[in-house]
N, C-alpha and C positions, 0 to 999 in steps of 0.2 A: 369375496363378499358373496354370501348366500342369498339368491333372489328366486322369486318363482312368478312367471310372467304370464300365466294363462288362466287367471280367474277373472272372468268377466273383463278382459282387457285391463286389469290391473295388475301391476308388479308389486309384489309383496315381498319385503325384506329390507336388509340395511340400506339407509339411505333414503327410502322411500315412505310415502306417508302411511301412517298406522291404519291398517284395514279394520274397521269397527263393524262387529257381528253382534246384531240384536238376538239373542236366543229366545225365540218365542216358546220352543219346546212344546210341553204341554199345558201351558199356562191359559190356552184358549178354552180350556175345560170341555173339549169336544163341541165347541160352537164356532162355526165357520164365520159368523159375523164378528165375534170378538176377535178371530184371527185376523181378518181384514182390517180391523181397527187398530191392532198392534203393528201390521204392515204399513198402514198409512202414517202412524206415528213414527215409526222408525225412520221412514223416508223423511219425514217432515224435520227431524231433528238432525238429521245428516249422517245416519248409518249407512254403510257400505251394503249391508247384506241382513237378511234374516234367516234364521235356521229353525226348524222343526225337528221332531224325531219320528222315527218310523221302526216299527217292531211288529214281529208276528207274536201275539200273546200266548199261541199255542207252543212255541219254542222258547219264549222269554220269561214266562211266570212258572217259577218253580212249583213243583206238585204239592209242597207242603205250605204253600201260600194261597192255592186257588181258592179254597173254600173259607179262608178268613173273611170275616164279616167287618164291614165298615160303613160309617157315615158317608153318604156322597150326595151331589146335587140330584141324583135319581133315587135317592131313598138309602135305606140300609140293606146294602146288597154284598155279595161277596166279591172278592178282588178281581177274579178273573172276570166277572160281569163287567166291573168298573174299568178293567183295562180294554176290554172291547168298546165300551161305550165311548171312551176317551179317544180311541184310535181313529185318525182319520183315513179314508180309503181313497180309491182312485177319483170319485167324484169330487170330494172336498180337495184333493191336491191339483185336479184340473183348474178348479175355482182359483186356489193359491197362485198356479202359475200364470193364469190369465190376469190375475190382480196385480201382481209383482210386474209383470210385463207393462202394464197400464201405468204403473207408478215408478217404473224404470228403477227398480232396486233388485239386485240379485238374491236368489233363495237356494237354499240346500237343506239337507237333512243329516241328522246323526242316524246311522243304520245300526241297529242292535242284533241283526241276525243276516244270513245270506240271503234268506228270502226278500227281506227288505231291500237289499242291494239290486237283486233283480226287478222289484217292483218300481224302483225309482229311475232305473236306467232309461226308459222310454221318455222321461221328462227332461232329458239332456242338462241335468243340473251341472254347474260349474265345477263342482267338488263335493266329496262326501266326507262326512267326519265319523270317526271312529270313537265312540265313548269311552272314558277311562273303565267303566265296568267290563268293557269287552276287549280290552288290550291283550287279553291272554287267550282270546278265541281264535285259534288258528284258521278254522273253516272261514271265520268272517273276514280275518287279515286276507287271506288268499283271494277271496271273493272279490274284496275291494281293489286289491292290486289288479286282478283281471278287468275291473271297470274301466281302466285306462284314463281316469281323471285325477286331477290333484286330491290327495288325501291329507286331512288334519287328523292327528293321532292325538288324543288327550292322554295325559300320563298320570292322572290321580290315582291313588291307592295302588301304585305299582313301583317295585324297586328298580334299579338301574339295570339289573340282570334281565328283568322282565322287558324293559324299553329296549335293551340292545337285542333280545330275540325278536321282538316286534318289528323292529326297524330293520333286522336282517331279513326279514320275509317281505316287507314293504319296499325295501330299497329307499334311497333318498332323492331320487331324480325329480319325483312329484311330491315330495313329502314335506308337510309342515308339522312342527310338534307344538302342542299346547301344554305349558306348565299349568298344573292344576291340583288343588287339594281337595278331595271329594268329600267335603262336609257342608251341610246346607242348613243355616248359613256357617260359613267358616270363620273361626276365631283369627284375629289378626296375628296371633303369636305362632299360628301353624300354616300362615300364606308361604312362607319360605321363598320370598321374591329372588333371592340369590341363585336360586336354581335357573333362572332365566339365562344369564351368562353363561353358566356352567353347562347347560344344555347346547347353547350356542357354540361354545368350544368343543363339545363331544360330538356333534353330528353336523355335517355340511348342510344344513337346511334351515330355513327360517324358523323363528321360535317366537311363539306368542304367549298369551296369558289368558285362561279361561277362568273367571273369578266368580266366587260364591259368598264374598263378604258382604257385610252392611256397609254401604257407603261407597263412595267411588275414588276417595284420595289415594287408597293403596294401589287402585288399578292405574290410576296416573303414573305412580311411582314405577309401576311395572314397565311403562313406556320409557321412563328415564333410565331404566335398567337394560333396556335393548329390544323390549317386546315389539314385534312387527305387526302383530295383531291383537286386538283385544276382544273378548267375547264375554258379554254379561247377559244374564237372563233379564228380559224386560216384561213389565206387567202393566196394565191400566191401574191396578191398587193393590198393594201388598197384603191388603186385608181380605182379599178375595179368596174363595176356597181354591186349596190345590197345594200339593206337597212342596212345590217350588216357589210359590209366591213370596215366602219371608226371605228367601235370598235373592230376589229379584231388584231390579232397579225401576222406579217409577219414571214417567216420561221427563219430568223436570230434572231428575238425578242424572237421567242418561244424556240429556242435553247438557248438562254442566260437565260430565265426564269428557264429552266431545269437545267442548269448549276448552277444558284445562289440558287435554292432551295435545291439541293443536298448538296450545301456547308452549308446551313442553317441547315440541317438535322444533319450533322456532328458537326456543332458548338454548337448545343443546347445541346448535351451530354445526360447525365442520371440523373443529379440533385445530385450526390452523389459527395461530396468534397473529393479529393484526391491531393495528391502531384506528380506530373507527373516527369518521369525520365528526361524530358527536362528542369525542373526546377532546378534540384539539383546541377548542376554546378554553376547556378546563386546564390543559396542559400548559397553553400560554400564561394562564392567568395564575396557575398555582405553582408551576415548577420553575422556582427560582434560579436553580442551578442545572445546568446540563452538559456537564463535563465528563460524565462517566466514560464516554467512548472517545473523548477528544485525546489527542496525542499529549504526552507529558511536556 
């Protein structure tokens, strides 16, 4: 049984409650007050952690995209300017750290480059996520491994050979894998949830699900297939401006997701066949003959 015991004192893996991560990401639109509202909502509806994104735009924005113009809440500006405006710095993350401590909810980030790993270390986050887009970045993988904290590796847009290579660098001692399809939003026919048990068979580490689909039913199905953690983007309103809002879940939907996955956890049971007390009255009333195990 693959388990991990050192994320904020929570054991994640087979036989333990599903760990629910609310991916705030960049849905705060560069506004720390929106970020705090999302943290408070995530805590109130029962999420275990919130996650943000951290990157150095100088390293992460391709040269051919930097001067592309786009409409933003700050006006018609180039993509590089937008990336810098939406990026939280030390002051904002200090506020996030304090706010999460006050609300007793874990927080961590997806690091998109080695600089961001160095940036986040002083905050003593309980884990670091490696986004699907960066699974093939050896420098980032090695930097994350050296950080000495549990790592969540998202596997969207990646082949099994690429996943194998990344896992060989990271090792499995502190590793969690997240099955993912990197489309925003993702069509149901491309979710491929049967990869969850397959990844569990291939790697000796907990496997979860990072979903970008519309609705929550398929994320609940991921738990039924063995996902030990669930990550979904959360938003105050899917109509808000932002590239990830349409693939996100509003508070009511996230609350329903948590309620349903907890019901699934109870319903799955332990796989040991037994006759429950609630069945005995039905057996006495409906079972006319009980001669199957009687001697001839």
